[in-house]
N, C-alpha and C positions, 0 to 999 in steps of 0.2 A: 504494500500499500504506499503511495507517494504522500508525504506530508507537506502541506502548501502553506508554510508559516510566515511568508513575506507579507501577508495581510497585516495591517496595523491596527492594534487594538487601542483606542483613545480613550483616555479617563481624564477628569478634570485636575487641576492642580490640588495637591493635598496638602493640610497644614498639620504640623505636630507641635504640640507645645511641650517644653521641656521645663519642668520646674527647678530652680535653681535658687537655694538659699532663701526660700520662702517667696521669691519672685518668680514671675512667668516671663521666659526668654521664648521667642518663637522663630523656628527655622522652617524655611519653606523648601521643599523637596518635590521634584515632579515624581508622582508615585510610578513606579516602573514595572513593567512585566519581565518575566524572567528571561535573560538573554542566554542563549546556550551554544556551547562549543562541544563538540561530541569528539569521541576517540572510536573509530570504527570498529575495532574489534570488541570493545566494551558493549556496544550496541547488540552483540551476539551472546553475552552474559544472560543468565536469567536475572530477572528483577531482583529475587531473593532466592539463593540456593534451596533446592527442593528438600534438602536434609538439614535445614538450618539449625544450628543452636549455638548459643553464645559461648565462646571459648576463653577461658581467664588467663590471658598471657601474663598477667601482673603476678599471680601467684607462682607461676613456672618461673618468671624470672627471678623472682626474690629466692626460690628454692634453688635454682641454678646457681646463684651468687654462693650460696652455702655449700654446695658441692664442689664448685670450683675452687673456691678460696679456703677450704678447710685445712689445706697444709699450713696457713699462716697462724693455726692454733700452736704450732711448735716453732721454735728457733732452729731446729736441726736443719743443716744443710745436707742433702743426700744427691746422690748422682742418680738420675731417674733410670730404672730398669724396669721395663714392663716385660713380663714374661707371657708369651701368646697363649699357652693353655692353662695359666694359672691366673684367673681375673682378680684374685686377691691382691696382687701386686699392681694392678691398676689404679688403686687409690692408696694415698691422695693423688689426685690427678695433677696437680701442680707441685712445683718445687722452688726453693729458694737458690739463687745463683749469687755468689758473693764474689766481688772483685778483689784482686791481689792486694790492692793498697789504695789510699786516697791521699794525693799529694797536698802540701800545705797550700798551693795556690789553685785548688781544685775549681775548674770551670768548665762544665760539660760542654759548652761551645767549642772549646779548645782541647781539653784532654778526653773528651768523651765522658760518659757516664761511668763513674767509679764506685757507687754505693751499690748497697744491696739491691737486687732486683728478682724477678722471678720468672718462670717459665711454664708453658703448657704444651703438652703435644697437641698436634692438629685434630687426631682423632683419639678416642679413648684406647688406652693400650698401645699407642704408636710409638715403637722403639726407636724409630728413626730420629727422634729428638734428642737422644744421646750423642748422636754424631754430627747432626747438621744443625742443631740449636732449635731454639723455638721461633715460630715464625711471628713476625709483628703483626700480620693479619691476624692472629688469633690473640695475642696478649693485649694489644691495644684495643681491638674490638670488644674484648671481654670486659675491660675496664670502662669502656664507653657505654656497652649495654647495661651493664649493673648501675652506672649513673642515670641512665634514661630511666630504669626502673625506681629511682628515687633513693639510692643508696648512695651515701657519701664516701667515695673512694678514696679520697684525700685524708680523711680522718676515721678510718675505720678501726674499731676496736676488737683485738682478738686476744683472749685470755689476759686482759687488762693492759695490752700494749697497742698503743695506736700506729697504724700503718698508713703509708701514704703510697697508695699504687698508682697514683697519677704521675708523680716524679719518677716512679721506676720505669714508666714507658720510655723515658729519655734514653733507656739502654739501646733503643732502635735507631737513635740518631747516629749517623755516619759524618764524623768531622771531615773526611776527605771530600765526599761529596756535597756535604752540606745538606743532605736529604735524611728525612726519616723514610727508610725502605725496609722491604723484606729481608730476610737472611739471603746472603749469596752476593754476588757481584752486582753492583750498580750498573745501570745500562742495558741489562739482558731482556727486561720486561717492562713496558709502561705500566702495566697492570699491577706488577710487585712494587714499582717504584712510587706510583703515585696514590694508589688506594691507601697504604698505610699513612702517608702523609695527609690525606683528606681525614682519615679517622683521628688522627692525632690534633689536627686542627678543629674538628668537632668537639673534640675532648676538651681542648683550650677554652672553647666557648662556653664550656659549663664550669671551668675553673680559671677565670682569667686572671687572677691574682697570683697564679703559679710562677716563681722565679724562673727565668730563662726560657720559658715556654713559648711567649711571644716572638723573641728571636729567634728560636729554633724555626717557627711556621715563617717568618719573612725571610730568614735565609733560604729556605726551599723555594718560596716564591720568586726571589730573585735569580735563582739558579735556573729556574725554569723559564723566566722571562728573558734571561740572557740567551737561552737555548733557541727560543723561537725563530730568529733569523736563519738558524742552521737547518731548520725543517724544510729542506729543499731536496728534490730528486729530479734530475735532468733540467735543472735549471728553474723549475717551477715549485711554488710552496705545495708542500705535501705532508701528511702526517702518517703516511703509509708505510710505517717502521714497526719493527717489533719493540724497540726501545731506544733510548738515547742516552749515551754517556755525557754527563753535564761536565765532567772534568776535561775531557777531550774535546768538547764540542763536536760529537760525532755521531750520527744515527747509526743504529745497529740493525742489519739485514742478516735474515736467517730464512733462506729460501723463500718459500711462498708464505710463510708464516708472518702474520702482521697483528699487531695489538694496539690499534690507535688509541692516542691520549684523550681524545673527544671530549665531553662536557667536563670530565674531571678536572682537565687543566684549567678550565674556565672558572670552575668553583674555587680552586686554589688562588687564583687572582682576584676574584670576587671577595674572598675572605680576607685578604690581605689589604683589599680596598677598604673594607668595612673597618678594619683595624686601625688604619692609618690616614684613610681619606686622601691618599697619595694617588694622583690621577693615573699614574703608569700602570698601576694594578688594574684599575678600570679599563684602560687602553688595551691590556694584555687580555683580559676577559672578553672584550669586544673583538680582538683579532681572532680568538679561537672561534667564537660564535660566527664570525664573518666567514671563515673558511667552511665551517659546517652549513652555513645559509646558502652557499652555491654548490655544495659538494653533491655530486650526482649518484653516488652510492650509499647504502645503508651501512655506516661504519661500526656497528654495534658490536662489541666484546665485552663480555662480563658485565661489570656494573658501572664503568666510568661514564658510558653515554647517560646514564639515569639523571645526571646533573645538568644536561644541556637544556632541556624544557624549563627546569626551576630558575636558572641563572637568567635565560631568555625572557621569562615572564616577569621577572624582578627588574630587569634593564628596561623592558618595554614601559613598565609603570613608573618607574622612579627616574629613568635617564632618557626618556624620548626615543628609545630605537624601536625598531619595527620587526623584530626577528620573528621567524616562522615556527612559533611554539608547536603547533600542530604537525609540522614536518618532524621536529624532533621527538614529538611522542610517538609518531610512527616509526621512526628509528627504533625505539623501545619496545613497541608493541607488535610490530610486524616481523615476519619471519624471513626477510630477504637480505639478512646481513651478507655483506660481501667477504667478511673475514671470519665469520662462524655460521655457515648456513643453518638457518631453523632455528637459531636461538632468538627467543621472543618472549612475551608474556603469552602464556597457553589460554586455551579455552577448551571446553568439552569435557571429557573424562578419560581416567584410565580404569578400565574395568568399571566397577560400580562406585568410583571415587571421582567426585568432580574435581577438576583442576584449573577451572577459571580463576584467572588471576594470579596464578603461580607462574614462575620464570624458569625457563630451561630450553631444553632442545625439543622442539615442537613434535608431538605425537610420540615421544620417546621417555624423556627425563627430566623432571622438576627438581631443582635445587632450593634448599631452604634459605641460605644466606642470601642469594639473589633475590629471593621472593621477597623476604622482610625487608632488606636494604632498600628495596625500590619504594616501598611503602613510606619510609621514613623521608624520602625526598620528593615524592609525588604529592603527598597530602597537603604540605605547606603551600604548595603552587596555587592552591585556589584562594589564598589571601591575596595574592597578586593580580590573578585573573578568574575572577568569581564565575565567568561563563563556564568553566571547567567544573563546576561544584558538583553537579548531578551525576556527571559521567565518572568523575573520581570517586564520588562517594559509592557508587554502584560498584566500581572496582574494588574499593577498600572492603565493602561488605563481603564480598565474593572471596576476597584473598583471606580475610580474617576466619572465615568459615572453613575454607579448603586446606589452608595451611595446618590445621590440625593433623593432617594425615602423614606428618612428618614424626609425630609423637609416638612413642612405643604403646601407650596405653589407649590409644585411640584405634588400634588395630588388633586383629586377632594374631595368633602367633604365626599362623601360615602366611601371613602378607608382611612379614618382615624378617630380615636376615639374622637378628639376634633371637635366639630361641629362648632366652631367659631375661629377667629384669636384673639390673645391676644391683647388689645389696646395699651399695652406698647411694643409690639414686632410686629409692622406692617410689617416688612421685613421678617419676618419668619426667625430669626437666630436661635432661639431654636428649636431643632429637636427632634423628638421620640427617645425613648430609643430603640424601636424594630420595625420590619417589619415581620408581619406574613403571611404565605402562604395561610391561609385561616381562617377567623373569623366571626362568624355570617353569613356564607353562602356567604361572600365576599372573592374573590381571590385577594390576594395582599392588605394588609391592615396594616397601620402604627399604632402602639400602644405601650404599655409598660407594665410592670409588676406592676405599681403604683395603676392603678385602678382595676386590676383583682386579685391581690395578697395582696395588701397592704391597700386596702380600702381608697386610695388617690384620689384627684379629676382630677389629670391630668397626662397625660403620657409623656408631654414634659420634656425631661430629662436634667439636668445640668451638671451632672458628664459625661453623654455622650458627650453632646454638647461642652464639654471643648476641645476635640481634633480635632474639625474643624480648630483649629489654625495650627495644625501639617500638616493637607492637605493644609492650605493657604501658609506654608512655602515650601512644596515640589511641588506643581504643578502650572504650568503657561502655558499659551498658546504660540504656536508659529505662524507664518503666514501660516502653513498648518495644516488645520482643522484635528484633529485626530492625530497629532503628539504633544505630550506633553513635555514641558521643565521641567526636574525633578531635582530639587536642591539637589544633594547627601550630601552636607555638613550641610544642614539646620537642620536636625534632629538627625546628627551623633555625639551623646554626647561622648565626651572624645575621638573622632575619629581623623583620618588623614585628618585634614580640613586646611591644609597649602595652598594648591592651589584649587581655584574654581572648582567644578566638577558638571558635569550634565551627566544625562542619556537621550537620545533621542530614541524612538522606533517608527520604521516605520511600521503600520500594513498593509500597501498596497501591492499589488502584484507587484508594479512597484517601482523603485528608486524615492526617493523625495528629493528635496533640500530645506533645511530651511534657513532663514536668521537669523544668530547668532550674537548678540552684544558682542564683545571680550572686550570692554572696551576702554578707551581713551589711554592707554600706550601700548606700543609694546609688543607684546607677541607671544609664541608658543603654538599652539593647538595639544594635543597629545590625541590619541585614543587608551585607552588601551585595547579595544576588539581586535584590530588587530595590536597593538603595533607600531603605526606609527605616526609619525608628520604629520598631514594633512595640516598645514599651519604654516609659520614661519615669525617672524619679520612683524606681522599685527597688525591692530588695527582697532577699529569700528567695522561695520557690515561686515560679512564674509558670503560666501554661504557654507554651510555644506551638503554634499549628504550622505543621509541615506539609505543603501541598502534595498531592498525589505524584508518585514517582518524579519528585522533584527534591529540591535541597535548600537549604539555608546555610550561610556562611555569617556566623553570629559574631560580632566584635562588642565587648563589654566596655562602655565607655564612662568616663567620670560624669556624674549628673550635672556637675557645675561648668562643663564645657559644651559649647554649642558648635556642631559642624556647620561649615558654611560652603558655599559654592562660589567660586570666584567668577569674574566676568565672562570667561570663555564657557562657563556652564558645563564644562566636561569632567571636571574632578571636584571630589568632596573633600575638604580640608579640614583638619582638627589640629589646632595647636602648630600650625604651620607645616604640618605633615600630610601627606596623601593618605586618606582614609579609603576611599574608594572612586571609582569612575564610572561614567556614562559609556557604553560600547554598544557597537552594533556586531552582528555575526553572520557568518555564512557557512554552510556545511555542506559537503557531498552527502547523499542519502545512498546507502548501501553501495559504495563505490571502494574496492579493495585496492591496496598497492599493487602495481604491476598488472592490473585487469586489462585484458586485451579487449579493445573497442573497434567497432565499425561504424559506417555512417548510419546504419539501423539502431545503433545502440542509443539508448535514452539515458542521459545523465541527468539525474533527479538532484535537485537542490533545495534546501530551506535557509531562509534568512530571517533575520530577527532585527527590529529597530526599537529603541527606547519608546514609550509613549510620548506623544506630542512631537514625534520626528517620523520620517518615513523614507525608505530608500528610493533614490531617484535615479540611480545609474548602476549598470552591472557591465563588467568587462570580462570576457571569457577568451583565454589565449592558451594555445599549446606551444610552448617555448616561445619563440619571438613572433609566432604566428597569431595575430588577433582573429578569433572567427566570430565574435558577437561583441557589441557594445549598444547598450540602449537601456530601455526600462528592464526593471528585474524580471526574471522568468523563473519558474520552478522546474521547467524542463528543458533540455537542450540536446539537439542532435547536430553533429557536424556534416559539412557537405564534404565528400571524399576528395573532391578536386581541389581542395584547399590544403589537404595534409598528405605528404608522402608517408609511405610507410616506414615507421621507425619509432624508437621511443621518445616520450616527451613529458615534461613537467607540465601538468594541466593546472591552470591557475584561474581562480575566479575573484574578481575583486569587486567590492560594493562601496558605494558612498551614499550618505544620507543628506537630507536636506539641511541639517545643521553641521555638516562638515565632519560627521564620524565616518571612519572608513574600516574595512576589514578585509581579509583574503584568506582563502584555503588553497593549499597545494596538494597534487597527488602524482605520483610517478605512474604513468600508464603508457601502453603500448597501442599504437593505432594500426590497423590492417586496412 
């Protein structure tokens, strides 16, 4: 069924009174309809999973911290030895690592970290850690995940002794390259060199007073900023390398294997900019996104691409850029990666287990770490572009439900590779690395690479389980089953977190009301989806109506401050900062990436404009070839004589009477 939403729904100007200090101040906002941007694959997800039930990630994360860090109850330093056929040796999982000495002029920026630190195996019982060392991907992520779950990892008490696990992550700082990176040589993998630096930066955002931490992050940002001019292949700017040696200023080539830095690099620069307000870092973030904006392949690899949509949305709102957030979301959700074919956000089911929202190899293998990590990056995006609220709310609901398949106690023993529960983890807080479509003739099977590829005894994964804390921070239940309270500030590192912010998505076909605790102080409740104040001068529990199959992005504002609309009328400002904005939207309806089109194909479109505005122009182009320009249409078919057979970037642009604009792109093949 084609949706024709370009019709304008006009309503009169609405007036909202905000009571401030006993006096009434009046703020005028045009009451807005919901303006929607979609993610094509999420449209295929069920509105609510058929076997939905709320999963308590917070209790899992708190229990996980106890299991992981139980080694800190003792001061004993031991060499980790995990015996494959003796699971009693797998606990405690962690261990202390003492340095040989600490110099009088100790400075981790120059000498490296010389104090006590700790390590974990990547998987339970993984004896490779004794020879290769502990991965930063595991140690830093574990501290970050526990912190997201509300545990103070800087001042954590074990047996009466205060431990600072935040400072201990300095052990992964390499004074030679000036980067926080994984074990091994720097320059062999963008993934291993950039992801730990991002986790370290996100950890700093939670503990900003930690000595030396700021300098370590800025050192890394400077190194990568200096590297950008050397991202060149055959005389052209290119990120198609497996890694880059920042000391030698040299890209690393390894056959056909490529691990592009993607949005991860943009996030590091954005983080440094937020820390310093130095324009060079903002320029660096833009240079990365400029490259991706015109890039003609899908560069998705592991989790670095996850950051491109978020940084793009932030820069679009706060710095006047016009990046293609939808294109970057397609990079993440679609399965057409040029460097890891099939890697995407999944849909459908593995056997009787739904996998909508999980991340991994399409049709084959979902991975816990990638699935939960993506949520910590995508959820905050709706603060900066509320048009994506409903589609990201729907994605989050499916992910939160379906990720429980990675946990041992969610599955029968015949659907998981470990045939017994570990005695030191009776509550099942340690999860499997992966979930397979089919393994040993069983459909829907929790397992991992540890046993099948690395010869290790256990597929329960520490590096994957670390991100349970991220979900604990994001997701809470409401009084309506199936409507989640998603905390948009909790994982928004270096973000716009001045006002408490929440996403509520209603998956049902009827409006529902939830009971929301607005706190003990008088506040105003602002919805940036419709740009309306839904309640003013309230406190305690209030009822919020969530429209059917729609969403609200709630911002909790001081009751004595009044948002205003500047002369241009497109932004809503509070205390000199952007709170929200008026936007238009255009979407393709049921058009998949790399779809093959002919002149008989009907390209369906939906458009949205704010109330008291209307779309007056639409332009449709295939690459540089303009095939239509005029009044908005809901369906379009091109003339074959205009388009040679080849690949194109199909682009639809709209303009409203009040000067708002939007565009949507999709990579297609014309025949």
